[in-house]
C-alpha positions in Angstrom: -21.1 -2.9 6.6 -20.1 -0.2 4.1 -20.2 -1.4 0.5 -16.7 -1.3 -0.8 -17.9 -1.0 -4.4 -15.1 -3.2 -5.8 -15.9 -6.1 -8.1 -12.9 -8.0 -9.4 -12.8 -11.3 -11.2 -10.9 -14.2 -9.7 -10.5 -15.5 -6.2 -9.1 -13.1 -3.6 -7.7 -13.5 -0.2 -7.1 -10.7 2.3 -5.1 -10.5 5.5 -4.7 -7.2 7.4 -2.1 -6.7 10.0 0.1 -3.8 11.1 3.8 -3.9 10.4 4.4 -4.6 14.1 2.9 -8.0 13.7 4.2 -11.1 12.0 4.6 -10.7 8.3 2.0 -13.1 6.8 2.9 -12.5 3.2 3.0 -15.7 1.2 5.8 -16.9 -1.1 7.0 -14.5 -3.8 5.4 -14.6 -7.1 7.6 -15.3 -10.1 9.0 -12.5 -12.3 6.8 -13.8 -15.1 3.7 -13.4 -12.9 4.7 -9.9 -11.9 5.3 -9.0 -15.6 2.0 -10.4 -16.6 0.1 -8.2 -14.2 2.3 -5.1 -14.6 0.2 -2.0 -14.9 1.4 1.4 -16.4 -0.8 4.3 -15.2 -1.1 7.3 -17.5 -1.2 9.8 -14.6 1.8 11.9 -13.6 4.8 10.3 -11.9 4.0 10.4 -8.1 4.6 8.9 -4.7 1.7 8.3 -2.3 2.5 7.7 1.3 -0.1 5.6 3.2 -0.2 5.8 7.0 -2.7 3.5 8.8 -3.9 5.2 12.0 -5.7 3.7 15.0 -9.0 5.6 15.4 -9.0 5.1 19.2 -5.5 6.0 20.1 -4.3 8.1 17.1 -1.2 6.0 16.9 0.2 4.9 13.5 0.0 1.2 12.8 1.6 0.8 9.3 3.4 2.6 6.5 3.4 1.8 2.8 4.3 3.7 -0.4 2.6 3.7 -3.8 5.0 4.6 -6.7 3.8 5.5 -10.2 6.8 5.2 -12.5 7.3 3.0 -15.6 4.7 0.9 -13.8 2.6 1.4 -10.7 3.4 -0.6 -7.6 2.9 -0.5 -3.9 5.8 -1.0 -1.5 4.1 -2.7 1.4 6.9 -3.5 3.8 6.0 -6.2 6.3 2.4 -5.9 5.1 -0.2 -8.6 4.7 -2.7 -7.5 2.1 -3.0 -10.3 -0.5 -5.0 -10.4 -3.7 -4.8 -12.9 -6.5 -4.5 -10.1 -9.1 -1.7 -8.3 -7.2 1.4 -10.4 -7.3 4.1 -9.8 -4.7 7.8 -10.0 -4.8 9.9 -8.9 -1.9 7.1 -6.7 -0.4 6.5 -5.0 -3.7 2.9 -5.4 -4.9 2.4 -5.4 -8.7 -0.7 -4.8 -10.9 -1.9 -1.7 -9.1 -4.8 -0.8 -11.5 -7.4 1.8 -10.4 -9.6 -1.0 -9.0 -6.8 -2.7 -7.1 -5.6 0.6 -5.8 -9.1 1.3 -4.5 -9.2 -2.2 -2.9 -5.8 -1.7 -1.3 -6.8 1.7 0.3 -10.2 0.5 1.5 -8.8 -2.8 2.9 -7.0 -0.7 5.5 -9.9 1.6 6.4 -12.4 0.1 8.9 -14.0 1.0 12.2 -10.7 0.7 14.1 -8.4 2.3 11.6 -8.3 5.1 9.0 -5.8 5.8 6.2 -3.9 9.1 5.9 -3.1 9.4 2.1 -0.4 11.9 1.1 0.3 12.4 -2.6 3.3 14.2 -4.2 4.1 14.5 -7.8 7.7 14.0 -8.7 9.9 14.0 -11.8 9.8 10.8 -13.8 13.4 10.0 -12.9 12.7 10.3 -9.2 9.7 7.9 -9.4 11.8 5.4 -11.4 14.6 5.6 -8.8 12.1 4.9 -6.1 10.8 1.9 -8.0 14.3 0.5 -8.4 15.1 1.1 -4.7 12.0 -0.8 -3.4 12.6 -3.6 -5.9 16.2 -4.0 -4.7 15.3 -3.8 -1.0 13.8 -7.2 -0.5 11.4 -8.4 2.2 11.2 -6.2 5.3 11.2 -7.5 8.9 8.2 -6.9 11.1 8.1 -3.5 12.9 10.5 -2.0 10.3 7.9 -0.8 7.7 8.3 2.9 8.6 12.1 3.0 9.1 12.7 1.2 5.8 10.3 3.4 3.9 11.8 6.5 5.4 15.3 5.4 4.5 14.3 4.8 0.9 12.6 8.1 0.6 15.6 9.9 2.1 17.7 8.7 -0.8 15.6 10.4 -3.4 16.3 13.9 -4.9 13.9 16.4 -3.2 13.4 14.1 -0.2 16.7 14.7 1.6 14.9 16.2 4.6 13.3 12.8 5.4 15.0 11.3 8.4 14.8 7.7 9.2 12.2 7.3 12.0 10.4 4.3 13.6 6.9 5.6 14.0 4.4 6.0 11.1 3.0 9.3 12.3 6.5 10.8 12.5 7.2 9.9 8.9 3.8 11.3 7.8 4.6 14.6 9.6 7.9 14.9 7.7 6.2 14.0 4.4 3.6 16.7 5.0 6.2 19.4 5.2 7.5 18.7 1.6 6.3 21.2 -1.0 3.3 20.2 -3.1 1.9 17.4 -1.0 -1.8 16.8 -1.3 -3.6 15.0 1.5 -6.8 13.2 2.3 -8.0 10.7 4.9 -10.1 7.6 4.2 -12.6 6.5 6.8 -15.0 3.5 6.6 -17.1 1.7 9.2 -16.5 -1.9 8.2 -16.2 -4.3 11.2 -12.7 -5.2 12.3 -13.4 -8.9 11.8 -11.2 -9.6 8.8 -13.0 -12.9 8.1 -16.2 -11.0 7.4 -14.4 -8.6 5.0 -12.8 -11.6 3.2 -16.1 -13.4 2.8 -17.9 -10.2 1.5 -15.2 -9.5 -1.1 -15.1 -13.1 -2.3 -18.8 -13.4 -2.6 -19.0 -10.3 -4.8 -16.2 -11.5 -7.0 -17.8 -14.8 -7.4 -21.2 -13.2 -8.3 -19.5 -11.1 -10.9 -17.8 -14.0 -12.6 -20.9 -16.1 -12.3 -18.9 -19.0 -10.9 
């Protein structure tokens, strides 16, 4: 299995499912927990659209959105990636440090899926508006990850061309046509057995903390 190269203290749990499956997110964290883990990244304000794509069929399986504003979060509608150092409230994941960001991206890349990563720098006010919109949105129903993300994007200045669509690849195609978008794809060959990925990650975290 490919070495993920991420060692984080504390226990971690991971579930991976597309937004078409049952939302397995646990109960919301408290506002105090989210505030305690809040992370402000010193990079430029930006939005990063993640599209998880089936390697066999080429179909999109999930959509999510990283927002770097007054703090860095991931809007993971109807998602199921869970980590003890990444509190979640209403499908918004907090505490997106560089290590947690790397974990989040790599958690979705395995032998059956890869991640299309599209990055666009935006004015600070636009990033802040995106943050407020996802925080106000609340939890998303299964199979609605792309349509809700597209609807939120379409409300932002400079993103008026984004139509509400149901399919992840369709949203990625619209996003790619925006000016200034940078793109890369993340492939890994980890087995699709999620239990193996969980055990590997927890073993490394335990070894690092010496517990």
